[in-house]
All heavy atoms as an XYZ file, in Angstrom:
893
protein
N      44.485    -45.738     20.171
C      43.314    -45.344     19.391
C      43.073    -43.799     19.556
O      43.090    -43.334     20.630
C      42.047    -46.112     19.928
C      40.717    -45.634     19.386
S      40.363    -45.992     17.629
C      40.318    -47.743     17.675
N      42.908    -43.166     18.440
C      42.585    -41.708     18.466
C      41.107    -41.691     18.632
O      40.322    -42.341     18.008
C      42.966    -41.087     17.094
C      44.424    -41.055     16.941
C      44.770    -40.398     15.600
N      46.223    -40.605     15.323
C      46.806    -40.198     14.228
N      46.131    -39.588     13.342
N      48.142    -40.399     14.058
N      40.723    -40.827     19.617
C      39.259    -40.753     19.903
C      38.969    -39.399     20.506
O      39.861    -38.709     21.036
C      38.843    -41.872     20.877
C      39.659    -41.939     22.139
C      39.388    -43.199     22.898
O      38.563    -43.897     22.551
N      40.124    -43.340     23.988
N      37.720    -38.996     20.537
C      37.200    -37.806     21.140
C      36.275    -38.247     22.251
O      35.340    -39.010     21.981
C      36.488    -36.922     20.086
C      35.830    -35.733     20.685
C      36.606    -34.609     21.117
C      34.498    -35.614     20.764
C      35.963    -33.506     21.671
C      33.832    -34.454     21.253
C      34.644    -33.469     21.753
N      36.512    -37.881     23.450
C      35.769    -38.343     24.630
C      35.071    -37.230     25.279
O      35.737    -36.167     25.574
C      36.651    -39.167     25.589
C      35.880    -39.625     26.797
C      37.257    -40.317     24.992
N      33.820    -37.361     25.620
C      33.087    -36.449     26.445
C      32.800    -37.254     27.742
O      32.149    -38.202     27.698
C      31.803    -35.923     25.719
C      32.103    -35.319     24.473
C      30.971    -35.053     26.776
C      30.916    -35.126     23.547
N      33.334    -36.745     28.875
C      33.185    -37.465     30.018
C      32.455    -36.712     31.201
O      31.998    -35.610     30.930
C      34.566    -38.048     30.576
C      35.543    -36.976     30.884
O      35.187    -35.731     30.771
O      36.680    -37.275     31.203
N      32.415    -37.316     32.324
C      31.777    -36.744     33.568
C      30.305    -36.373     33.272
O      29.738    -35.467     33.688
C      32.540    -35.461     34.023
C      33.920    -35.764     34.481
C      34.650    -34.544     35.027
O      33.972    -33.569     35.388
O      35.900    -34.675     35.181
N      29.657    -37.361     32.559
C      28.189    -37.252     32.278
C      27.430    -37.610     33.513
O      27.818    -38.705     34.112
C      27.820    -38.152     31.070
C      28.428    -37.741     29.719
C      28.054    -38.837     28.718
C      27.940    -36.415     29.220
N      26.369    -36.960     33.830
C      25.508    -37.412     34.856
C      24.597    -38.572     34.348
O      24.593    -38.771     33.124
C      24.572    -36.255     35.286
O      23.655    -36.017     34.277
N      23.918    -39.264     35.216
C      23.040    -40.370     34.765
C      21.978    -39.863     33.835
O      21.640    -40.482     32.838
C      22.365    -41.007     36.045
C      21.348    -42.049     35.675
C      21.848    -43.074     34.655
N      22.541    -44.177     35.254
C      23.090    -45.115     34.609
N      23.051    -45.139     33.302
N      23.806    -46.070     35.156
N      21.395    -38.662     34.134
C      20.389    -38.096     33.250
C      20.961    -37.761     31.878
O      20.274    -37.998     30.812
C      19.760    -36.864     33.854
C      18.962    -37.130     35.088
C      19.831    -37.238     36.364
O      21.032    -37.012     36.330
N      19.232    -37.729     37.449
N      22.165    -37.228     31.833
C      22.772    -36.803     30.540
C      23.107    -38.141     29.734
O      22.843    -38.189     28.572
C      24.051    -36.070     30.810
C      23.805    -34.632     31.326
C      25.086    -33.910     31.774
O      26.060    -34.616     32.209
O      25.138    -32.699     31.678
N      23.577    -39.057     30.437
C      23.916    -40.319     29.768
C      22.676    -40.948     29.167
O      22.661    -41.401     28.070
C      24.541    -41.322     30.761
C      25.116    -42.569     30.130
C      24.166    -43.743     30.539
N      24.797    -45.005     29.988
C      24.089    -45.737     29.094
N      22.910    -45.493     28.771
N      24.576    -46.812     28.666
N      21.554    -40.987     29.934
C      20.318    -41.514     29.473
C      19.746    -40.713     28.234
O      19.230    -41.302     27.224
C      19.221    -41.566     30.528
C      19.594    -42.645     31.583
O      20.443    -43.491     31.404
O      18.943    -42.517     32.649
N      19.897    -39.422     28.286
C      19.511    -38.588     27.132
C      20.329    -38.850     25.889
O      19.844    -39.004     24.818
C      19.618    -37.072     27.551
N      21.663    -39.049     26.079
C      22.484    -39.432     24.904
C      22.196    -40.802     24.411
O      22.184    -41.037     23.112
C      23.969    -39.302     25.308
C      24.508    -37.939     25.665
C      25.973    -37.979     25.913
C      24.185    -36.987     24.495
N      21.857    -41.751     25.301
C      21.493    -43.062     24.830
C      20.242    -43.024     24.008
O      20.206    -43.623     22.917
C      21.232    -43.931     26.052
C      20.868    -45.392     25.656
O      21.656    -46.044     24.918
O      19.799    -45.904     26.102
N      19.280    -42.208     24.388
C      18.058    -42.076     23.608
C      18.344    -41.393     22.259
O      17.875    -41.873     21.193
C      17.084    -41.205     24.339
O      15.899    -40.953     23.575
N      19.164    -40.357     22.236
C      19.514    -39.748     20.990
C      20.246    -40.615     20.090
O      19.933    -40.759     18.878
C      20.439    -38.470     21.337
C      20.758    -37.661     20.119
C      19.961    -36.565     19.717
C      21.890    -37.914     19.348
C      20.303    -35.815     18.620
C      22.227    -37.156     18.288
C      21.414    -36.114     17.878
O      21.735    -35.415     16.795
N      21.240    -41.331     20.535
C      22.013    -42.223     19.735
C      21.144    -43.397     19.114
O      21.265    -43.768     17.934
C      23.210    -42.830     20.474
C      24.276    -41.784     20.820
C      25.296    -42.367     21.788
C      25.002    -41.262     19.586
N      20.197    -43.876     19.953
C      19.324    -44.927     19.492
C      18.367    -44.447     18.386
O      18.042    -45.159     17.470
C      18.484    -45.531     20.654
C      19.325    -46.396     21.578
C      18.474    -46.933     22.702
N      19.337    -47.590     23.640
C      19.801    -48.842     23.609
N      19.432    -49.566     22.489
N      20.517    -49.376     24.510
N      18.019    -43.163     18.479
C      17.113    -42.579     17.416
C      17.879    -42.205     16.163
O      17.276    -42.149     15.110
C      16.404    -41.346     18.005
C      15.435    -41.513     19.070
C      14.701    -40.228     19.368
N      15.467    -39.015     19.469
C      15.978    -38.499     20.607
N      15.822    -39.132     21.728
N      16.704    -37.395     20.543
N      19.103    -41.946     16.319
C      19.851    -41.263     15.246
C      20.832    -42.247     14.499
O      21.037    -42.089     13.289
C      20.766    -40.117     15.806
O      19.847    -39.253     16.560
C      21.366    -39.259     14.739
N      21.485    -43.141     15.241
C      22.459    -44.030     14.565
C      22.075    -45.501     14.571
O      21.195    -45.856     15.282
C      23.869    -43.906     15.391
C      24.445    -42.557     15.468
C      25.721    -42.629     16.250
C      24.633    -41.870     14.187
N      22.769    -46.238     13.846
C      22.587    -47.709     13.843
C      23.281    -48.320     15.072
O      24.449    -48.003     15.280
C      23.151    -48.250     12.529
C      22.702    -49.688     12.324
C      23.110    -50.166     10.966
N      24.098    -51.182     11.218
C      25.237    -51.442     10.482
N      25.443    -50.715      9.446
N      26.021    -52.364     10.795
N      22.587    -49.081     15.742
C      23.192    -49.683     16.970
C      24.138    -50.814     16.573
O      23.939    -51.546     15.569
C      22.016    -50.304     17.821
N      25.193    -51.008     17.343
C      26.129    -52.067     17.089
C      25.699    -53.328     17.807
O      24.618    -53.290     18.440
N      26.466    -54.363     17.685
C      26.079    -55.596     18.286
C      26.266    -55.665     19.814
O      25.715    -56.452     20.488
C      26.808    -56.760     17.609
O      28.202    -56.592     17.718
N      27.132    -54.836     20.334
C      27.383    -54.780     21.792
C      26.626    -53.578     22.337
O      26.529    -52.481     21.723
C      28.871    -54.621     22.086
C      29.712    -55.822     21.666
S      31.469    -55.640     21.827
C      31.744    -54.733     23.322
N      26.061    -53.815     23.527
C      25.358    -52.720     24.239
C      26.196    -51.459     24.316
O      27.363    -51.571     24.720
C      24.954    -53.176     25.633
C      24.083    -52.222     26.376
C      22.698    -51.971     25.822
O      22.213    -52.931     25.154
O      22.181    -50.860     25.964
N      25.598    -50.384     23.954
C      26.302    -49.087     24.060
C      27.102    -48.687     22.882
O      27.791    -47.648     22.863
N      27.196    -49.570     21.873
C      27.956    -49.205     20.642
C      26.990    -48.836     19.529
O      25.934    -49.334     19.383
C      28.842    -50.379     20.218
O      28.060    -51.510     19.805
C      29.810    -50.817     21.301
N      27.492    -47.872     18.749
C      26.695    -47.311     17.634
C      27.659    -47.038     16.502
O      28.843    -46.909     16.676
C      26.007    -45.998     18.047
C      25.075    -46.198     19.204
C      25.547    -46.050     20.534
C      23.719    -46.542     19.041
C      24.649    -46.249     21.652
C      22.885    -46.703     20.067
C      23.384    -46.578     21.365
N      27.043    -46.857     15.240
C      27.862    -46.642     14.053
C      27.298    -45.355     13.425
O      26.164    -45.182     13.017
C      27.674    -47.790     13.089
C      28.272    -49.084     13.606
C      27.530    -50.193     14.033
C      29.571    -49.302     13.825
N      28.471    -51.159     14.410
C      29.712    -50.643     14.288
C      30.769    -48.624     13.522
C      30.917    -51.302     14.598
C      32.001    -49.284     13.839
C      32.014    -50.597     14.374
N      28.246    -44.416     13.265
C      27.989    -43.143     12.608
C      28.521    -43.258     11.189
O      29.737    -43.361     10.929
C      28.724    -42.023     13.350
C      28.718    -40.615     12.701
C      27.298    -40.099     12.460
C      29.478    -39.645     13.542
N      27.604    -43.289     10.227
C      28.064    -43.439      8.797
C      28.666    -42.224      8.270
O      28.177    -41.133      8.442
C      26.836    -43.862      7.920
C      27.317    -44.249      6.548
C      26.171    -44.915      5.716
O      25.119    -45.279      6.277
O      26.325    -44.954      4.530
N      29.811    -42.371      7.590
C      30.528    -41.330      6.959
C      29.885    -41.058      5.567
O      29.796    -42.000      4.733
C      31.996    -41.781      6.784
C      32.959    -40.741      6.116
C      32.988    -39.473      6.965
C      34.345    -41.378      5.831
N      29.410    -39.862      5.349
C      28.822    -39.551      4.018
C      29.892    -39.805      2.875
O      31.032    -39.519      3.031
C      28.503    -38.079      4.118
C      28.480    -37.716      5.488
C      29.459    -38.691      6.194
N      29.347    -40.296      1.776
C      30.246    -40.629      0.626
C      31.033    -39.339      0.180
O      32.135    -39.495     -0.270
C      29.362    -41.155     -0.491
C      30.156    -41.582     -1.664
C      29.232    -42.239     -2.726
N      30.013    -42.588     -3.900
C      30.701    -43.726     -4.014
N      30.672    -44.678     -3.058
N      31.386    -43.984     -5.077
N      30.491    -38.196      0.367
C      31.088    -36.956      0.010
C      32.363    -36.738      0.745
O      33.275    -35.901      0.338
C      30.097    -35.704      0.106
O      29.819    -35.579      1.417
N      32.598    -37.388      1.861
C      33.768    -37.261      2.683
C      34.775    -38.396      2.628
O      35.732    -38.407      3.226
C      33.334    -37.030      4.202
C      32.543    -35.797      4.417
C      32.138    -35.753      5.971
C      33.318    -34.519      4.082
N      34.409    -39.374      1.734
C      35.310    -40.475      1.491
C      36.603    -39.992      0.876
O      36.596    -39.080      0.007
C      34.727    -41.568      0.594
C      33.569    -42.290      1.210
C      32.869    -42.071      2.397
C      32.981    -43.511      0.669
N      31.883    -42.974      2.555
C      31.988    -43.846      1.580
C      33.235    -44.292     -0.438
C      31.145    -45.019      1.299
C      32.478    -45.395     -0.632
C      31.413    -45.763      0.197
N      37.742    -40.529      1.218
C      39.049    -40.246      0.635
C      39.094    -40.956     -0.769
O      38.261    -41.774     -1.119
C      40.184    -40.756      1.408
O      40.159    -42.191      1.546
C      40.201    -40.094      2.842
N      40.100    -40.630     -1.582
C      40.289    -41.238     -2.853
C      40.467    -42.729     -2.707
O      39.899    -43.571     -3.485
C      41.483    -40.656     -3.602
C      41.239    -39.259     -4.075
O      40.025    -38.841     -4.186
O      42.194    -38.515     -4.326
N      41.185    -43.203     -1.746
C      41.397    -44.587     -1.448
C      40.035    -45.244     -1.095
O      39.699    -46.300     -1.600
C      42.406    -44.873     -0.287
C      42.443    -46.341      0.052
C      43.767    -44.372     -0.723
N      39.275    -44.629     -0.248
C      37.916    -45.187      0.067
C      37.024    -45.246     -1.092
O      36.248    -46.212     -1.282
C      37.342    -44.436      1.237
C      38.164    -44.631      2.498
C      37.877    -43.571      3.608
O      37.338    -42.452      3.346
N      38.259    -43.814      4.857
N      37.069    -44.245     -1.946
C      36.233    -44.225     -3.154
C      36.605    -45.403     -4.047
O      35.806    -45.910     -4.826
C      36.338    -42.866     -3.932
C      35.636    -41.678     -3.221
C      36.000    -40.437     -3.913
C      34.083    -41.890     -3.278
N      37.900    -45.788     -4.065
C      38.367    -46.884     -4.855
C      38.119    -48.228     -4.267
O      38.351    -49.223     -4.888
N      37.557    -48.221     -3.092
C      37.191    -49.510     -2.389
C      35.729    -49.540     -2.132
O      35.235    -49.773     -0.981
C      38.002    -49.538     -1.008
C      39.447    -49.802     -1.248
N      40.104    -50.953     -0.699
C      40.424    -49.134     -1.921
C      41.334    -50.930     -1.042
N      41.558    -49.893     -1.824
N      34.924    -49.398     -3.151
C      33.496    -49.458     -3.072
C      33.026    -50.689     -2.326
O      32.080    -50.638     -1.551
C      32.921    -49.393     -4.427
C      31.385    -49.225     -4.539
C      30.943    -47.851     -4.190
O      31.654    -46.890     -4.478
O      29.808    -47.719     -3.645
N      33.643    -51.824     -2.541
C      33.222    -53.090     -1.951
C      33.405    -53.013     -0.388
O      32.782    -53.824      0.356
C      34.038    -54.234     -2.522
C      35.529    -54.185     -2.276
C      36.239    -55.348     -2.884
C      37.735    -55.392     -2.730
N      38.348    -54.502     -1.791
N      34.316    -52.181      0.089
C      34.499    -52.132      1.494
C      33.501    -51.191      2.181
O      33.337    -51.267      3.392
C      35.967    -51.626      1.837
S      37.266    -52.771      1.352
N      32.870    -50.290      1.452
C      31.962    -49.343      1.973
C      30.632    -49.905      2.326
O      30.406    -51.130      2.036
N      29.805    -49.237      3.007
C      29.981    -47.897      3.485
C      30.915    -47.876      4.694
O      31.360    -48.901      5.237
C      28.623    -47.418      3.904
C      27.846    -48.683      4.231
C      28.461    -49.744      3.336
N      31.356    -46.703      5.011
C      32.372    -46.524      6.134
C      31.726    -45.799      7.286
O      30.793    -45.031      7.177
C      33.558    -45.703      5.544
C      34.257    -46.396      4.469
C      34.049    -46.057      3.148
C      35.225    -47.365      4.740
C      34.708    -46.728      2.074
C      35.860    -48.050      3.741
C      35.631    -47.730      2.423
N      32.268    -46.135      8.444
C      31.615    -45.669      9.761
C      32.672    -45.241     10.774
O      33.807    -45.690     10.665
C      30.877    -46.852     10.391
C      29.772    -47.396      9.552
C      29.936    -48.396      8.678
C      28.447    -46.874      9.720
C      28.921    -48.890      7.852
C      27.417    -47.361      8.964
C      27.615    -48.374      8.005
O      26.639    -48.876      7.236
N      32.198    -44.490     11.740
C      32.908    -44.245     12.955
C      32.188    -44.951     14.112
O      30.982    -44.951     14.126
C      32.951    -42.716     13.279
C      33.778    -41.909     12.347
C      33.156    -41.161     11.307
C      35.140    -41.843     12.436
C      33.930    -40.398     10.434
C      35.932    -41.110     11.556
C      35.259    -40.384     10.532
N      32.967    -45.563     14.992
C      32.352    -46.189     16.077
C      32.114    -45.129     17.212
O      32.876    -44.159     17.446
N      30.969    -45.316     17.849
C      30.556    -44.362     18.960
C      30.190    -45.335     20.087
O      29.463    -46.331     19.958
C      29.320    -43.496     18.602
C      28.955    -42.656     19.779
C      29.582    -42.669     17.376
N      30.895    -45.155     21.256
C      30.672    -46.008     22.411
C      30.237    -45.182     23.538
O      30.834    -44.221     24.026
C      32.038    -46.695     22.767
C      31.742    -47.726     23.979
C      32.565    -47.533     21.572
N      29.046    -45.521     24.130
C      28.407    -44.844     25.282
C      28.690    -45.701     26.475
O      28.286    -46.794     26.580
C      26.901    -44.649     24.987
C      26.208    -43.943     26.063
C      26.726    -42.532     26.302
C      24.672    -43.918     25.711
N      29.354    -45.088     27.422
C      29.712    -45.814     28.696
C      28.780    -45.265     29.832
O      27.820    -44.528     29.574
N      29.132    -45.566     31.048
C      28.295    -45.183     32.179
C      28.330    -43.680     32.399
O      27.284    -43.082     32.788
C      28.806    -45.855     33.468
C      28.491    -47.351     33.492
O      27.536    -47.757     32.805
O      29.104    -48.099     34.273
N      29.488    -43.044     32.169
C      29.597    -41.619     32.363
C      30.325    -40.884     31.302
O      30.812    -39.780     31.410
C      30.216    -41.316     33.681
C      31.651    -41.792     33.806
O      32.109    -42.481     32.874
O      32.361    -41.351     34.726
N      30.427    -41.496     30.095
C      31.102    -40.879     28.977
C      30.633    -41.457     27.621
O      30.043    -42.511     27.623
C      32.641    -41.112     29.091
C      33.046    -42.566     28.884
C      34.618    -42.725     28.972
O      35.306    -41.858     29.540
N      35.039    -43.828     28.475
N      30.948    -40.620     26.598
C      30.676    -41.084     25.265
C      31.975    -40.915     24.442
O      32.582    -39.863     24.559
C      29.422    -40.310     24.566
C      29.656    -38.770     24.500
C      29.159    -40.913     23.257
N      32.341    -41.882     23.690
C      33.613    -41.873     22.999
C      33.299    -41.981     21.506
O      32.604    -42.851     21.050
C      34.438    -43.012     23.473
S      35.951    -43.303     22.535
N      33.891    -41.051     20.769
C      33.827    -41.156     19.295
C      35.221    -41.489     18.735
O      36.204    -40.804     18.926
C      33.539    -39.675     18.753
C      32.132    -39.271     19.119
C      31.971    -38.556     20.348
C      30.978    -39.431     18.281
C      30.705    -38.142     20.700
C      29.790    -39.009     18.695
C      29.612    -38.400     19.901
N      35.263    -42.684     18.088
C      36.568    -43.123     17.588
C      36.816    -42.305     16.356
O      35.933    -41.948     15.528
C      36.445    -44.646     17.170
C      36.308    -45.573     18.311
C      36.172    -46.996     17.931
O      36.108    -47.305     16.656
O      36.234    -47.861     18.790
N      38.108    -42.025     16.153
C      38.501    -41.220     14.950
C      39.207    -42.116     13.907
O      40.125    -41.712     13.276
C      39.379    -40.075     15.403
C      38.673    -39.032     16.260
C      39.640    -37.962     16.736
C      37.463    -38.464     15.554
N      38.751    -43.396     13.905
C      39.212    -44.402     12.884
C      37.992    -44.621     11.970
O      36.922    -45.005     12.429
C      39.689    -45.571     13.549
C      40.146    -46.754     12.670
C      41.447    -46.288     12.012
C      40.283    -48.046     13.466
N      38.226    -44.450     10.704
C      37.261    -44.865      9.692
C      37.252    -46.316      9.550
O      38.224    -46.933      9.181
C      37.449    -44.090      8.359
C      36.379    -44.482      7.368
C      37.497    -42.631      8.532
N      36.050    -46.969      9.772
C      35.998    -48.411      9.698
C      35.024    -48.862      8.620
O      34.192    -48.085      8.134
C      35.423    -48.960     11.007
C      36.293    -48.693     12.212
C      35.673    -49.279     13.464
N      36.462    -49.075     14.675
C      37.280    -49.914     15.193
N      37.433    -51.087     14.612
N      37.939    -49.629     16.304
N      35.140    -50.109      8.248
C      34.274    -50.706      7.283
C      33.495    -51.850      8.039
O      33.989    -52.464      8.901
C      35.112    -51.411      6.208
O      34.334    -52.287      5.424
N      32.200    -51.993      7.666
C      31.441    -53.071      8.286
C      31.793    -54.429      7.640
O      31.430    -55.421      8.237
C      29.945    -52.763      7.992
C      29.441    -51.643      8.863
C      29.351    -51.963     10.372
O      28.556    -52.738     10.706
N      30.205    -51.351     11.173
N      32.438    -54.502      6.474
C      32.666    -55.719      5.830
C      34.172    -56.133      5.832
O      34.414    -57.342      5.588
C      32.196    -55.612      4.406
O      32.985    -54.637      3.716
N      35.029    -55.266      6.193
C      36.457    -55.609      6.051
C      37.222    -55.053      7.350
O      36.999    -53.956      7.817
C      37.119    -54.877      4.848
O      36.396    -55.254      3.729
C      38.553    -55.265      4.721
N      38.062    -55.928      7.886
C      38.859    -55.504      9.088
C      40.191    -54.904      8.750
O      40.629    -53.967      9.416
C      39.075    -56.671     10.047
C      37.798    -57.222     10.735
C      38.178    -58.399     11.606
C      37.221    -56.117     11.649
N      40.846    -55.461      7.745
C      42.115    -54.979      7.406
C      42.209    -54.611      5.892
O      42.130    -55.469      5.056
C      43.212    -56.072      7.708
C      43.202    -56.509      9.133
N      43.696    -55.672     10.109
C      42.725    -57.599      9.729
C      43.549    -56.309     11.336
N      43.012    -57.471     11.044
N      42.354    -53.330      5.596
C      42.480    -52.831      4.311
C      42.987    -51.437      4.327
O      42.871    -50.736      5.355
C      41.062    -52.841      3.622
S      41.160    -52.425      1.800
N      43.640    -50.984      3.234
C      44.215    -49.640      3.279
C      43.127    -48.538      3.315
O      43.454    -47.388      3.676
C      45.134    -49.455      2.029
C      44.299    -49.488      0.659
C      45.221    -49.233     -0.477
O      46.230    -48.577     -0.366
O      44.919    -49.845     -1.543
N      41.933    -48.906      3.047
C      40.824    -47.858      3.141
C      40.410    -47.619      4.557
O      39.715    -46.624      4.860
C      39.680    -48.256      2.262
S      38.885    -49.833      2.793
N      40.768    -48.441      5.464
C      40.513    -48.225      6.906
C      41.647    -47.409      7.443
O      42.793    -47.847      7.400
C      40.329    -49.557      7.588
C      39.168    -50.297      7.029
C      40.199    -49.374      9.150
C      39.099    -51.724      7.504
N      41.400    -46.215      7.935
C      42.464    -45.325      8.227
C      41.970    -44.250      9.257
O      40.754    -44.141      9.512
C      43.005    -44.593      7.056
N      42.924    -43.567      9.910
C      42.561    -42.481     10.774
C      41.829    -41.431      9.956
O      42.093    -41.235      8.738
C      43.779    -41.875     11.412
C      44.464    -42.771     12.435
N      43.831    -43.079     13.615
C      45.609    -43.453     12.370
C      44.630    -43.917     14.278
N      45.707    -44.196     13.496
N      40.910    -40.719     10.644
C      40.087    -39.680      9.952
C      40.925    -38.572      9.396
O      41.910    -38.135     10.023
C      39.100    -39.155     10.931
N      40.561    -38.100      8.297
C      41.139    -36.825      7.680
C      40.586    -35.676      8.519
O      39.673    -35.815      9.292
C      40.873    -36.658      6.279
O      39.445    -36.513      6.136
C      41.319    -37.871      5.363
N      41.065    -34.478      8.258
C      40.597    -33.284      8.951
C      39.075    -33.088      8.673
O      38.331    -32.851      9.582
C      41.363    -32.084      8.563
C      40.809    -30.751      9.257
C      41.558    -29.584      8.972
C      41.151    -28.315      9.640
N      39.810    -28.306     10.251
N      38.706    -33.273      7.436
C      37.245    -33.104      7.060
C      36.398    -34.119      7.697
O      35.305    -33.870      8.148
C      37.086    -33.173      5.570
C      37.631    -31.885      4.855
C      37.420    -31.919      3.315
N      36.019    -32.084      2.970
C      35.634    -32.894      2.017
N      36.421    -33.543      1.218
N      34.270    -32.937      1.728
N      36.898    -35.386      7.821
C      36.137    -36.405      8.455
C      36.062    -36.215      9.937
O      35.028    -36.428     10.502
C      36.795    -37.812      8.139
C      36.719    -38.173      6.630
C      37.579    -39.386      6.321
O      38.569    -39.713      6.965
N      37.195    -40.040      5.227
N      37.167    -35.762     10.538
C      37.178    -35.442     11.997
C      36.149    -34.279     12.231
O      35.414    -34.326     13.235
C      38.596    -34.963     12.368
C      39.143    -35.659     13.536
C      40.537    -35.274     14.006
N      41.149    -34.046     13.386
C      42.089    -34.021     12.446
N      42.575    -35.160     11.988
N      42.538    -32.904     11.976
N      36.152    -33.262     11.371
C      35.202    -32.167     11.579
C      33.780    -32.719     11.499
O      32.908    -32.185     12.223
C      35.417    -31.128     10.451
C      36.707    -30.350     10.719
O      37.372    -30.404     11.741
O      37.162    -29.662      9.735
N      33.486    -33.668     10.712
C      32.165    -34.264     10.601
C      31.780    -34.928     11.901
O      30.634    -34.740     12.445
C      32.137    -35.346      9.444
C      30.906    -36.216      9.425
C      29.681    -35.710      9.041
C      30.979    -37.525      9.899
C      28.555    -36.526      8.971
C      29.872    -38.351      9.928
C      28.651    -37.850      9.487
N      32.711    -35.671     12.492
C      32.415    -36.319     13.820
C      32.218    -35.252     14.913
O      31.227    -35.377     15.685
C      33.599    -37.207     14.187
C      33.338    -37.783     15.655
C      33.695    -38.441     13.250
N      33.070    -34.223     14.933
C      32.902    -33.200     15.978
C      31.557    -32.382     15.783
O      30.906    -32.049     16.784
C      34.142    -32.253     15.930
C      35.470    -32.986     16.289
C      36.564    -31.916     16.217
C      35.435    -33.556     17.680
N      31.185    -32.173     14.578
C      29.930    -31.488     14.324
C      28.764    -32.304     14.830
O      27.807    -31.865     15.412
C      29.816    -31.209     12.795
C      28.477    -30.440     12.416
C      28.411    -29.097     13.059
O      29.450    -28.400     13.259
O      27.295    -28.589     13.350
N      28.849    -33.609     14.528
C      27.769    -34.544     15.004
C      27.720    -34.513     16.588
O      26.619    -34.349     17.114
C      28.059    -36.004     14.585
C      27.035    -36.928     15.098
C      25.848    -37.151     14.399
C      27.244    -37.685     16.327
C      24.894    -38.021     14.955
C      26.261    -38.515     16.805
C      25.073    -38.708     16.112
N      28.847    -34.522     17.225
C      28.896    -34.466     18.691
C      28.342    -33.109     19.156
O      27.527    -33.166     20.129
C      30.311    -34.614     19.166
N      28.749    -32.033     18.542
C      28.215    -30.735     19.044
C      26.734    -30.672     18.796
O      25.941    -30.140     19.655
C      28.838    -29.552     18.172
C      30.336    -29.334     18.578
O      30.777    -29.805     19.640
O      31.038    -28.709     17.751
N      26.217    -31.146     17.668
C      24.783    -31.154     17.384
C      24.017    -32.018     18.482
O      22.971    -31.634     18.994
C      24.457    -31.628     15.987
O      25.095    -30.770     15.098
C      22.954    -31.704     15.717
N      24.610    -33.144     18.786
C      23.983    -34.076     19.729
C      23.927    -33.378     21.125
O      22.834    -33.396     21.752
C      24.770    -35.306     19.806
C      24.346    -36.352     20.888
S      25.363    -37.818     21.023
C      26.860    -37.118     21.767
N      25.070    -32.790     21.552
C      25.047    -32.162     22.904
C      24.017    -30.979     22.934
O      23.360    -30.838     23.916
C      26.392    -31.681     23.245
C      27.491    -32.760     23.397
C      28.866    -32.196     23.555
C      27.154    -33.719     24.558
N      24.057    -30.143     21.891
C      23.064    -29.019     21.896
C      21.712    -29.475     21.873
O      20.808    -28.916     22.544
C      23.408    -28.137     20.657
N      21.410    -30.509     21.080
C      20.002    -31.030     20.935
C      19.506    -31.656     22.260
O      18.339    -31.606     22.547
N      20.405    -32.184     23.049
C      19.986    -32.830     24.345
C      20.257    -31.885     25.487
O      20.142    -32.287     26.671
C      20.756    -34.199     24.498
C      20.315    -35.152     23.426
C      18.824    -35.473     23.434
O      18.261    -35.621     24.487
O      18.315    -35.447     22.284
N      20.651    -30.608     25.260
C      20.897    -29.588     26.296
C      21.968    -30.050     27.254
O      21.779    -29.819     28.454
C      19.649    -29.179     26.941
C      18.510    -28.800     26.076
C      17.194    -28.493     26.873
C      18.859    -27.542     25.256
N      23.016    -30.650     26.801
C      24.101    -31.117     27.637
C      25.244    -30.219     27.546
O      25.720    -29.860     26.492
C      24.498    -32.579     27.219
C      23.336    -33.499     27.493
C      25.743    -33.018     27.947
C      23.493    -34.881     27.024
N      25.778    -29.801     28.745
C      26.808    -28.835     28.828
C      28.152    -29.410     29.266
O      29.079    -28.721     29.594
C      26.416    -27.736     29.829
C      25.112    -27.013     29.422
C      24.715    -26.001     30.394
N      25.808    -25.119     30.738
C      25.711    -23.803     30.561
N      24.618    -23.279     30.054
N      26.770    -23.046     30.822
N      28.213    -30.739     29.225
C      29.456    -31.500     29.673
C      30.725    -30.970     28.896
O      30.568    -30.619     27.721
C      29.274    -32.973     29.518
């Protein structure tokens, strides 16, 4: 799995990120999982052609001392389809910008 991981978080940093993610993203069904929705303006041509599979998301997983951003574009309605793919550069930049904004907003220097 391609992913971006921020690790070595203190308990206080982890709790701050948990609060931020709960306020900002849709929570997943498992504890510590969240869904970062990909804006339609960043969908690929294939994803635009698969309206029924959208919206598309990135998984975000918060662990005890790390937060992981998956770099796989997922669908909430379909598991296997050509529209589910590794992030493009623009999509990756979107995830990294979200992570940078989150860290800056919570004053985390990890």
